[in-house]
Backbone bond lengths (Angstrom), bond angles and torsions (degrees), N, CA, C in turn:
res aa  C-N    CA-C-N  psi(-1)  N-CA   C-N-CA  omega(-1)  CA-C   N-CA-C  phi
1 A - - - 1.449 - - 1.521 110.65 -
2 Q 1.336 117.24 -41.43 1.458 120.08 -178.57 1.529 111.25 -62.05
3 L 1.320 118.18 -40.25 1.456 119.60 178.89 1.520 111.33 -65.47
4 D 1.318 118.14 -32.66 1.459 120.29 174.74 1.519 110.19 -63.78
5 E 1.306 116.24 -42.08 1.466 120.70 179.30 1.519 111.29 -67.95
6 D 1.337 116.59 -29.03 1.458 120.38 -177.40 1.519 113.88 -82.91
7 A 1.326 118.50 -7.99 1.459 120.83 179.67 1.527 109.17 -63.45
8 G 1.311 116.04 148.78 1.457 121.14 -179.92 1.516 111.32 -66.85
9 E 1.334 115.85 -179.87 1.462 121.14 -178.65 1.525 111.79 -56.27
10 N 1.318 116.88 -33.60 1.461 120.64 -179.51 1.531 111.87 -91.76
11 G 1.331 117.21 8.46 1.460 121.17 177.85 1.509 114.54 81.70
12 R 1.317 117.92 8.70 1.459 120.97 -177.46 1.525 111.01 -91.10
13 L 1.323 114.37 135.40 1.458 120.77 -177.61 1.520 110.21 -138.80
14 L 1.318 116.19 132.92 1.459 122.75 169.69 1.522 106.70 -118.41
15 L 1.318 115.58 114.05 1.454 122.29 176.67 1.519 107.59 -97.74
16 I 1.335 116.52 124.41 1.459 121.56 177.09 1.520 107.65 -112.26
17 V 1.324 116.56 117.06 1.458 122.43 178.68 1.523 107.96 -102.95
18 L 1.317 115.63 112.82 1.457 121.52 177.04 1.525 107.39 -95.70
19 D 1.310 115.45 101.47 1.451 122.45 -174.66 1.525 110.57 -56.72
20 A 1.319 115.54 120.66 1.469 124.24 171.36 1.523 115.57 74.62
21 V 1.321 118.37 12.18 1.466 119.05 178.31 1.523 108.24 -80.91
22 G 1.309 115.63 106.52 1.451 122.04 176.88 1.523 110.81 -91.62
23 L 1.298 116.40 -179.11 1.459 121.89 -176.86 1.528 112.46 -60.15
24 A 1.324 117.80 -40.69 1.470 120.16 -179.41 1.524 110.87 -60.58
25 A 1.322 116.94 -45.04 1.465 120.09 179.40 1.531 110.48 -69.78
26 W 1.347 117.23 -43.88 1.461 119.95 -177.85 1.521 111.68 -62.30
27 S 1.325 117.87 -33.12 1.466 120.25 -179.98 1.528 111.42 -65.55
28 V 1.317 117.66 -19.24 1.466 122.03 173.90 1.529 110.21 -92.04
29 I 1.328 116.83 -42.28 1.461 122.40 -176.20 1.534 111.59 -66.82
30 A 1.322 117.67 -45.62 1.464 121.85 -173.56 1.526 113.55 -55.82
31 P 1.331 119.27 -50.50 1.470 117.70 -179.21 1.534 112.98 -63.06
32 I 1.324 116.72 -33.65 1.467 119.87 178.34 1.517 110.01 -66.11
33 W 1.335 116.48 -45.12 1.455 119.92 179.79 1.526 111.22 -69.49
34 Q 1.317 118.24 -35.53 1.465 120.04 178.06 1.521 110.68 -68.02
35 Q 1.334 117.16 -40.73 1.460 120.85 178.11 1.528 110.59 -63.86
36 A 1.326 116.73 -34.16 1.462 121.70 177.80 1.529 111.48 -81.19
37 D 1.328 117.61 2.84 1.460 124.58 179.63 1.527 111.87 54.28
38 M 1.334 114.77 44.88 1.465 121.08 -178.58 1.525 112.24 -65.19
39 F 1.321 117.19 -25.13 1.463 120.44 -174.20 1.526 112.09 -107.54
40 G 1.309 116.75 17.25 1.451 121.23 172.72 1.513 114.46 54.34
41 G 1.323 117.10 34.26 1.453 120.82 179.36 1.518 114.60 77.36
42 Q 1.328 117.96 2.04 1.462 121.87 178.11 1.523 109.96 -72.34
43 S 1.312 116.39 152.10 1.458 119.18 175.17 1.524 108.26 -66.81
44 L 1.291 115.21 150.25 1.462 120.93 -174.21 1.513 109.54 -118.55
45 R 1.321 115.00 125.44 1.461 121.39 173.64 1.513 106.26 -129.78
46 V 1.305 115.74 123.16 1.460 121.16 -175.01 1.520 108.66 -122.21
47 A 1.312 116.08 139.59 1.464 121.86 175.45 1.519 107.58 -115.71
48 L 1.313 116.33 119.76 1.458 121.32 -178.81 1.515 110.18 -120.80
49 A 1.305 114.88 151.08 1.464 119.64 175.16 1.527 108.16 -68.61
50 S 1.313 116.38 132.48 1.461 119.44 -178.31 1.516 112.25 -89.68
51 L 1.314 116.80 -17.77 1.457 121.38 -179.73 1.517 109.59 -128.98
52 P 1.325 116.81 149.52 1.459 117.17 173.40 1.520 109.08 -68.68
53 T 1.307 116.00 147.71 1.458 120.98 -179.99 1.509 108.30 -151.41
54 L 1.285 116.84 177.81 1.455 120.80 175.25 1.524 109.19 -74.83
55 T 1.309 116.34 132.95 1.460 119.99 178.27 1.515 110.46 -54.95
56 S 1.308 116.72 -41.79 1.455 120.51 -176.91 1.526 111.89 -59.50
57 V 1.310 117.52 -41.41 1.462 120.95 -179.82 1.528 110.33 -69.66
58 S 1.306 116.41 -50.63 1.462 119.66 -173.58 1.522 112.40 -72.03
59 R 1.320 118.43 -41.99 1.464 119.67 -178.79 1.521 110.97 -66.36
60 L 1.320 117.20 -43.14 1.465 118.88 178.68 1.525 111.09 -65.14
61 A 1.322 117.66 -34.42 1.465 119.90 177.02 1.528 110.52 -62.94
62 I 1.308 117.18 -38.85 1.463 120.77 178.49 1.528 110.01 -64.83
63 F 1.315 116.66 -46.99 1.456 119.57 -174.96 1.524 112.90 -78.45
64 D 1.330 117.59 -29.54 1.468 121.06 177.82 1.525 111.73 -83.15
65 G 1.316 117.12 -28.06 1.455 120.20 -174.03 1.509 112.71 83.12
66 K 1.316 116.57 10.17 1.468 120.78 178.34 1.527 108.50 -157.07
67 L 1.316 114.86 158.21 1.458 120.94 -179.50 1.519 109.61 -82.90
68 S 1.317 116.01 130.72 1.454 121.82 176.72 1.518 108.28 -138.21
69 L 1.295 115.79 136.67 1.461 119.11 177.70 1.525 111.99 -103.70
70 D 1.327 117.09 10.80 1.452 121.08 175.65 1.527 107.42 -84.32
71 L 1.314 116.10 97.53 1.459 121.51 -171.91 1.522 112.98 -102.16
72 R 1.313 117.35 9.47 1.470 119.79 -176.77 1.520 110.93 -61.14
73 Q 1.327 117.86 -41.82 1.461 119.60 179.80 1.526 111.31 -63.80
74 W 1.317 116.30 -39.83 1.469 120.42 -179.07 1.516 110.23 -61.89
75 A 1.315 117.07 -45.16 1.459 121.65 -176.47 1.522 111.96 -66.84
76 A 1.322 117.56 -29.60 1.460 121.08 -172.80 1.522 113.10 -106.23
77 S 1.313 118.67 14.42 1.462 117.70 -171.68 1.521 112.61 -131.49
78 D 1.309 112.85 169.68 1.451 122.17 168.43 1.532 105.35 -75.61
79 K 1.312 116.97 115.33 1.474 120.97 -173.34 1.525 112.34 -57.47
80 A 1.333 116.90 -44.89 1.461 119.76 -178.22 1.527 111.15 -63.70
81 Q 1.328 117.35 -41.08 1.469 120.32 177.80 1.522 111.22 -62.97
82 L 1.324 116.87 -42.25 1.455 120.82 179.68 1.527 110.73 -63.62
83 E 1.333 117.38 -43.03 1.468 120.36 177.67 1.529 110.50 -59.53
84 R 1.320 116.74 -45.12 1.469 120.03 179.76 1.524 111.37 -60.40
85 A 1.329 115.67 -44.74 1.470 120.11 -178.97 1.520 111.19 -63.95
86 R 1.329 117.42 -43.55 1.468 120.77 -179.45 1.526 111.22 -66.01
87 W 1.327 117.20 -39.07 1.470 121.56 178.84 1.522 109.99 -62.64
88 R 1.348 116.53 -44.59 1.473 120.47 178.34 1.527 110.52 -63.23
89 E 1.330 117.12 -44.07 1.471 120.40 179.56 1.523 111.17 -60.84
90 R 1.320 115.87 -38.34 1.458 119.89 -176.65 1.528 112.33 -64.84
91 F 1.319 116.56 -37.06 1.469 119.48 -173.80 1.521 114.15 -112.58
92 A 1.317 118.72 4.52 1.468 121.94 -175.36 1.521 112.89 -61.23
93 E 1.322 117.87 -35.27 1.470 119.65 -178.22 1.517 111.41 -63.63
94 R 1.307 116.77 -39.63 1.470 120.48 -176.65 1.522 111.19 -79.17
95 D 1.310 116.82 -49.23 1.455 121.21 -175.44 1.517 106.61 -162.84
96 N 1.312 116.95 118.17 1.450 118.40 -175.57 1.523 113.13 -76.58
97 R 1.318 115.95 1.57 1.463 118.39 176.38 1.522 109.05 -88.22
98 C 1.314 114.64 86.84 1.455 120.84 176.76 1.523 107.12 -147.80
99 A 1.325 116.28 154.80 1.461 118.91 -177.40 1.521 109.36 -156.60
100 A 1.320 114.89 150.43 1.468 121.89 176.06 1.523 108.10 -122.13
101 Y 1.311 115.44 139.39 1.455 122.23 -176.72 1.520 109.95 -127.95
102 R 1.309 115.94 158.47 1.455 123.33 168.32 1.528 106.67 -104.33
103 A 1.329 116.52 151.44 1.462 120.25 177.35 1.523 108.45 -53.96
104 G 1.316 116.39 132.77 1.449 121.55 -178.87 1.515 113.97 95.02
105 D 1.341 117.96 -15.68 1.464 120.57 176.63 1.528 109.50 -65.39
106 Q 1.313 115.46 146.16 1.453 120.61 174.17 1.534 108.80 -81.62
107 G 1.294 116.85 148.31 1.455 120.04 170.72 1.511 116.27 111.77
108 L 1.317 118.93 -19.22 1.466 119.19 -176.45 1.523 111.74 -64.33
109 L 1.317 118.32 -45.47 1.465 119.87 179.38 1.529 110.88 -61.78
110 D 1.328 116.90 -40.38 1.471 119.36 177.37 1.524 110.79 -63.17
111 A 1.329 117.27 -41.87 1.469 120.70 178.96 1.527 110.78 -62.24
112 L 1.318 117.29 -39.13 1.468 120.94 176.90 1.528 110.13 -63.74
113 R 1.311 116.49 -44.67 1.472 120.69 -179.34 1.530 111.65 -64.72
114 Q 1.333 116.47 -31.61 1.464 121.05 179.41 1.526 112.17 -82.85
115 G 1.323 117.74 -5.54 1.459 121.06 177.53 1.515 114.29 75.43
116 V 1.346 117.72 26.77 1.463 119.83 176.28 1.527 106.91 -57.45
117 P 1.336 118.83 123.06 1.463 120.88 -166.64 1.525 117.12 -69.86
118 R 1.316 119.31 -31.31 1.474 120.81 -177.23 1.518 109.29 -125.92
119 L 1.326 115.43 107.19 1.458 120.73 -179.11 1.516 109.92 -122.86
120 A 1.323 115.02 146.83 1.464 120.74 176.47 1.515 108.58 -133.96
121 L 1.315 115.29 144.83 1.458 122.74 176.66 1.523 107.69 -130.14
122 V 1.314 116.45 126.12 1.468 121.74 175.53 1.517 107.66 -109.82
123 D 1.316 116.03 124.40 1.459 121.59 176.57 1.525 108.08 -115.68
124 T 1.319 116.61 115.80 1.472 121.55 -176.64 1.521 112.73 -99.03
125 S 1.325 117.93 5.42 1.467 120.07 -172.59 1.537 113.07 -65.92
126 W 1.329 118.65 -33.49 1.470 119.12 178.62 1.531 110.27 -68.40
127 D 1.306 117.52 -42.45 1.462 120.44 178.20 1.525 110.43 -61.04
128 E 1.328 116.12 -43.68 1.467 119.73 177.66 1.521 110.31 -60.91
129 R 1.326 116.65 -40.72 1.477 121.35 178.39 1.528 110.62 -63.94
130 M 1.319 116.97 -41.99 1.464 121.11 -178.80 1.526 112.04 -63.83
131 H 1.321 117.45 -32.75 1.462 120.46 179.83 1.527 112.29 -67.09
132 H 1.324 116.53 -16.95 1.468 120.74 -179.47 1.524 112.60 -115.17
133 L 1.321 116.87 10.60 1.461 120.87 -177.94 1.522 110.34 -79.72
134 A 1.299 116.00 131.10 1.465 122.56 173.33 1.523 106.51 -112.43
135 P 1.350 117.58 94.70 1.471 120.50 -171.57 1.527 114.45 -58.37
136 Q 1.327 116.94 -24.68 1.463 118.28 179.12 1.530 111.55 -70.26
137 F 1.341 116.86 -20.47 1.464 120.59 178.93 1.526 112.67 -107.16
138 E 1.315 116.62 -30.11 1.461 121.89 178.35 1.519 108.50 -140.96
139 P 1.306 117.59 105.29 1.468 119.71 179.70 1.528 111.53 -61.67
140 L 1.309 116.10 155.57 1.451 122.22 -179.68 1.520 111.15 -54.29
141 A 1.311 118.07 -42.60 1.467 120.51 -178.00 1.525 111.62 -61.59
142 A 1.312 117.29 -40.72 1.466 120.18 178.97 1.523 110.45 -66.98
143 A 1.323 116.74 -42.58 1.467 120.58 178.63 1.526 110.41 -63.44
144 A 1.332 117.17 -41.94 1.465 121.11 -179.81 1.525 110.85 -65.27
145 A 1.321 117.70 -38.92 1.468 121.02 179.88 1.527 110.66 -64.53
146 T 1.314 116.60 -45.23 1.467 120.28 178.21 1.523 110.53 -63.10
147 W 1.323 116.57 -45.88 1.457 121.10 -179.90 1.530 110.37 -60.44
148 A 1.317 117.21 -44.14 1.465 121.55 -177.95 1.518 111.38 -61.29
149 Q 1.323 116.83 -40.33 1.464 120.03 -179.67 1.525 111.64 -67.90
150 V 1.332 116.80 -43.82 1.466 120.56 178.39 1.529 110.12 -66.17
151 K 1.315 116.81 -45.93 1.469 121.61 -177.13 1.525 110.72 -66.81
152 A 1.323 118.22 -31.92 1.470 120.92 179.42 1.519 110.55 -57.43
153 A 1.317 116.92 -43.87 1.461 120.17 -179.86 1.527 111.15 -65.30
154 Q 1.319 117.71 -33.86 1.461 121.50 -177.83 1.528 112.23 -78.02
155 I 1.313 117.35 -35.79 1.461 120.41 -172.39 1.536 112.90 -95.64
156 R 1.325 117.28 -15.29 1.473 120.54 -178.26 1.531 112.50 -55.19
157 P 1.345 120.36 -46.82 1.475 118.51 179.84 1.530 112.69 -60.95
158 I 1.306 116.98 -34.11 1.465 121.25 179.27 1.522 109.95 -67.66
159 L 1.322 116.85 -48.39 1.466 120.82 179.74 1.525 111.44 -64.23
160 T 1.316 116.77 -41.26 1.465 120.42 179.50 1.522 110.43 -60.68
161 E 1.325 116.31 -48.11 1.470 120.71 179.95 1.524 110.92 -62.50
162 A 1.334 116.45 -42.62 1.467 120.84 -179.00 1.526 111.02 -63.57
163 L 1.309 117.19 -47.69 1.463 120.40 -177.70 1.531 110.96 -66.70
164 Q 1.323 116.85 -39.93 1.471 119.77 177.47 1.527 111.26 -66.16
165 G 1.334 116.87 -28.66 1.463 121.47 -179.98 1.517 113.67 -86.86
166 G 1.328 117.39 5.57 1.454 121.06 176.98 1.517 114.86 79.93
167 Y 1.306 117.16 18.81 1.463 120.23 178.23 1.517 111.09 -78.47
168 R 1.302 115.29 142.24 1.460 120.80 165.78 1.517 104.80 -82.77
169 V 1.310 117.38 128.96 1.461 122.25 -179.35 1.517 108.07 -105.94
170 V 1.316 116.22 123.56 1.459 122.44 176.99 1.521 107.35 -115.75
171 V 1.313 115.55 123.74 1.463 121.34 177.73 1.518 107.50 -105.86
172 T 1.313 115.63 129.68 1.455 120.30 179.73 1.521 109.49 -143.67
173 S 1.292 114.37 175.30 1.461 121.52 176.57 1.515 108.11 -132.24
174 D 1.306 115.55 148.68 1.459 118.48 179.43 1.523 112.27 -86.81
175 H 1.293 118.14 -25.14 1.468 121.42 175.94 1.520 108.52 -166.69
176 G 1.316 115.81 163.77 1.453 121.06 177.29 1.516 110.41 -112.85
177 H 1.301 115.19 -169.03 1.461 121.68 177.65 1.523 108.68 -130.60
178 V 1.292 116.34 148.87 1.453 121.11 169.64 1.514 106.98 -124.47
179 Q 1.314 115.39 150.92 1.454 119.50 179.46 1.519 109.54 -79.01
180 A 1.313 115.82 133.03 1.463 121.69 176.14 1.518 107.71 -115.34
181 R 1.301 115.85 142.52 1.465 120.48 178.96 1.513 108.75 -120.49
182 G 1.305 115.38 126.12 1.453 120.22 174.80 1.510 112.69 82.06
183 T 1.298 113.93 174.33 1.457 122.48 176.99 1.512 107.55 -138.18
184 G 1.283 115.43 169.92 1.456 117.92 176.19 1.504 111.92 136.18
185 N 1.293 115.15 -154.48 1.461 122.27 -176.73 1.512 110.41 -105.60
186 V 1.308 114.50 139.23 1.452 120.55 170.10 1.530 105.18 -91.28
187 P 1.316 118.23 124.91 1.460 118.89 -176.76 1.530 111.89 -50.43
188 G 1.329 114.82 124.61 1.457 120.56 179.03 1.514 115.15 78.91
189 K 1.331 117.70 -2.70 1.476 120.81 -176.79 1.513 112.84 -115.25
190 G 1.313 119.95 -20.57 1.454 122.25 -178.81 1.513 112.15 97.01
191 A 1.333 115.46 -167.58 1.452 122.09 -174.86 1.526 111.44 -73.64
192 L 1.301 115.49 148.24 1.470 122.14 173.96 1.505 108.91 -92.07
């Protein structure tokens, strides 16, 4: 329902899911993207996950529009295909012209130019970067700044096309990260 409310005056919506971008990372990314005028002077409202969670739970909730703990499909499927199918199911009643893309997929710019009303883009590059981050050698803020600058060049044409086409752009994250120190057993809970 919220995504329906967030659609622009012409009903066009581009949802950008930045995999694993939590508040700490976004607080570095946002000023870089704003300084680069990534949003064409538009007001910016971002919804981020406040707690770390399972990607499967949070991503499916975004694409389904509701929380589901039935993760069997996620575990046994091509994630990108499942996201596309769920996005189509969510909006098929209103207008079957909707599509979900992964960063690097062909066709998103064409879909924007054709005015496809409900589009989604999932970018997993930050999550992939976080899995290889060694904070003792590269702090999160430095990694986020570098990522934001590289990603700005890649995503600018998409945002420009979307804003020129009258799309409401919603940026969100499916989950965040928290720093963990050490490994071992939590008393009474078992191994971490």
